[in-house]
N, C-alpha and C positions, 0 to 999 in steps of 0.2 A: 663255593661257600667255605669260609675259614672255619677252623676247628672251634674257635670261640663263638662264632656266630651260630654254628650248629648246636653247640652246648646251650646257648641262651634260648634257642627255640625249644629244645627238649625240656629245659627247666621251666620255661613259661607254661608249656602244655601240662607238665606234672603239677605245677603250682595251681593252675586253674582247675584241674581235675580234683585234686584233694581239697582245694579251698572251697569248692562248692559243697563238700560234705562237712566242712568245718573241722577237718582233721589234719590240715597241713602243719608242719613243724615250725612254721613261721619264717624260717630263713634258710636259703641255700646259697652257698658261696663257692665260686671257683677262684682261680688266681686273680682274675680281673673282673669278676662278675658278682653282683649282689642283687638278689631278687627282692623287690620291694614287697613288704607285707601290707596287705589291705584285706582283712578277712573278718568274717563273723563266726564266732564260736558259740556253741549252745550248751555250756556245762549245766549239770543239774545243781541248782541252788535252792535250798529251802523246799525241796520236794517237787520242783518243776524245772523245766528247761528255761534258762534265762539268757538273753542275747548280749554278748560282749563283743565289741568291735575293737580290733587292734590294728593300729597303723604305725609303721616304722620302716626305716631302711637299715636298721641295725638293732637286733634284739638285745644287744649289750647296753644300749642307751637306757637311762633310768626310766621307770614307769611313772607316768602321770595319769591318774585315774580321776575322771570327772564324776561327781555325784550330782545328778540333775536336780533342778528345782521342780516345783509342782505343789503337792505330790500328783503323780499321774501324768507327767509330761516327759518328753525326751529331748535331748540336745543333739542326738546323733545325726540327723539329716542336715543340720546347719553347722556342724562342728568345724568344717574346713574353714569357715569364715573367721574363726577365732583361735585356730591352732596352726595356721599356715607358717607362722614364725616359730612356734613352740616345737614343731616337728623336727626342727634342726637340732634340738637338744634332748628331746624326750621320745620315748615310745608312748604314743597317745592312745588312751583307752577310754572308750565310752561304754556305758552300761545302761541298758533299758531295764528299769526296775519292774517288779511284778505289777501286772495290770497297767503297764504303760508301754507305748511304742511297739517295737517289734516283738518284745516278750509277750505282750497282750495278744498280738496277732498269732503268735506261736501256740500259746496256751494260757487261757485265763487262770487266775489264781483260784484254786479249789476252796480256799478259805478267805474270809474277809481280811484285807491287809490291816496291819496294825504297826505301830511304831516299833514294838518289840520284835515282831517277825522281820521287819525290814532292816532293823539293826543287825539281826543275825544273818540276813542275806548279805549285807555289806561286808561283814567279816568273812563269810564264805567266798565272796567274789575276790577279795584281796588275797585270801589263802590260795585260791585257784591261780591267780595271776603270778604270785611269787613262785609257785611251784612250776607253772607252765613256762615261764620265762626265766626261771632259775635265778631269781633275785631275792635277797633277804628282806629288803625294804622297798617302799614305794613313796612317791609324792602323791598327796591326796588333796583334791580340791572340791569343796562343797559350794553349790550355788543356791542361795535362799533356803528352801526346804531341805536341800541336800546337806545342810549343816546339822540338821537333826541327826542324820546318820554319821556325818563326819566327826562331830564332837563326841559321839558315842565311841568311835574308834580311837580318837585322841585320848579319851579318859581311860578306856579299858585295854587298848592294845597299842600304846605308843611305841612299843618295840618294833612295830611293823612300818613305822613312818620315818622318812627322812625329815619331812616337815609337812605342815598342814596350811592350806590356803582357805580362809573363811571369807567368801565373797557374798556381800549383802546378807550377813548371817541372821538367822533366827536366834535371838538371845533371850528376850523376855517378851514373848509374843502377845500375851494378854495385855501388858502395859503398852506395847506397840500398837495393837489394834485400838485401844482406847484413845491413844494420842492421834491416830489416823482419823478416827471418827470425829474428833473435835476439829481437826483441820478441814475435813470435808464439809462439816456443818457450816463452818465460817465461810468457806469458799463458795458454797451454793446457797447462802442465806437469801439471795434474791430469786432463786429458782424454786417455785412452789412445789413442783413434782419431786425434785431431789430432796428438798427440805422435809416433805412429808414422809418419803421413804426412809431417809436417814433417821428421822425422829422415831421410827418404829423399831430401830435396831437395838437388840439386847446384847450386852457384853457382860459375862460370857454368853456365847451364842446359844439360843434355845431352839431355834428352828433354822432350816437351811437358808431361808430368805434373809436372815440376819447377815450372814457372810456375803450372800449374793448382792445385797444393796450396797455394802461397803465396797466390794470389788467393782460393781457396775460403775459407780461414780468415781472411783479411783481411776479406772481405765478410761473413763470419759475425759478426765483432766488430761490424760496422756494422749488424747486425740483419737481414741478408738470409739467413734460415734456409733458403730454397729452394736454397741452394748445395749442400746435402747430397743433393739428388735426382739421379737418373741423367740426367734431361733436361738439367740444368745442365751436368753433366760432358760429355755428348755434344755439347751446343752449344758449349761452350768448346773442346773438342778439334777440332771442325769449324772454329771460328775460327782455331785454331792452324795448321791446314793452310795457310792463307793468310798469317797474320801472325807466326808464330813466327820465321821467318827475319828478318823486319823487326825484331822486338823484340830478337833477338840482335845485330843491328847497333847498335841503340840502346844496348845494354849496353856497347858500346865507346866511347860518347861520354863525354868527360871535359872539360867546358868550362873548369874552372880551369887546365888545362894547354894548351888549344888556343885559347881566346878570353879573353884577359886585358884587352882594351880594345875598346870599341865607339865608333862615330862617330854615334850618335843617342841621344836621351834614352830611358832604359829605366826601367820601373816594375815592381817585383816585388810580386805579391800572394800571400801565404802564409797557408794555413790553420793555425792554432795546433795543431789536432788531426790534422793530416795526417801519416800514417806511411807512405803509399804513395810519395811523393816527399819525402825527408827535409827537414824544416824547418831542421834544424841545418846540413845541407850547403848549402842555399840561402842561408841567412843569412851563412855564411862566404864563399861565392862573391860575394855582393852586396858585402860589406865590401871585398873585394880588387879588384873589377872597376872599371876606369877608364872613365868615360863623361862626355860634356859635361854631362849632368844625370841623376841617378838618385835613386830613393827606394824604400823598402820599406814596405809596409803589411801589418800583421799582423791577421788576422781571427780574433777570439777565439772565435767560435762556429762556426767552419768546420773541416771536414776537407779532403778532396781535391776537393770540388765547391763551391768558394766561390760560384759564380754561382747554385747551387741553395740553398745553406745560408743565405747572406745577400745575396739579390739586390738589395735596396735599397741597402745599404752598398756593395756591389760597383759598382753603377752610379754612385752619387754620388761615389765615390772617383775613378773615371775622369774624371768631369766636373770634379772638383776639380783634377786635373792640367792641365786645359786652361788654367786661369788662369795657371799658371807656365810654360806651354809653348805660347804662341800661335804659329801658323804665320806665316811671313813674309808680308808684304803683297805 
């Protein structure tokens, strides 16, 4: 066995041993060898252990942190499907927020989640990453609900960001939900069950069934026929027990009134067929927003899940922005 081969075996054993404990230093190099990082860390964030996944082959690559949609969902298990190109340019970081994914499995939140608490969590996660990977700034991407957290960072801590990617963003969700309800009522006007349920919806939402019926028939349009089952309704209402108060907070967000100017580059990714977060509202906000650099990319074949609908274009578009927004030396 050559010296390099023996060293690789030893490094791999050490990496696996420390990686299981979430304590590995992320990268070990010899003259011709680089250990690939693929590890879960569990820093204390907001008083609980929260799960952060780091994937890279070089910790000097800039950090790209994903803020998952939801609330209460995780992108971690499917991330390889929409980061396989990005990993060539970035250190990819996924974070399971409190009461979601692997963080929920590790420890449920001892307090009810709130927008304010999760904004603080987001800041602490970014602070942890910059310290752990010895970088001053990161690239940040918010998907759907993740933009609630992302725009908080953009507004309050732009010094931590190279740039921000707003993917199918929550901009004025009250107006967006009202527009969605009109679309659904028109689409299902010949369906007596859908028409009855949608007619009962109150906006702003008063009871959990209000949001349930909107999402049920939105998902049905998208081909998810299982939404008519009792199991789906029971699962949704269980989700509502934790997240309805948070979503009601989100309904009060109106960025065109509260965030008219930002101090970092921002890039909007919009699915042409997205009716869950209004494309029209996003485009109008983008046109009015002042930023040192901004751009909007329309994804013709996408709905509300651009990273799943057009994963290759999604990644290549992010990489394209790097050429026009190189971090300072």
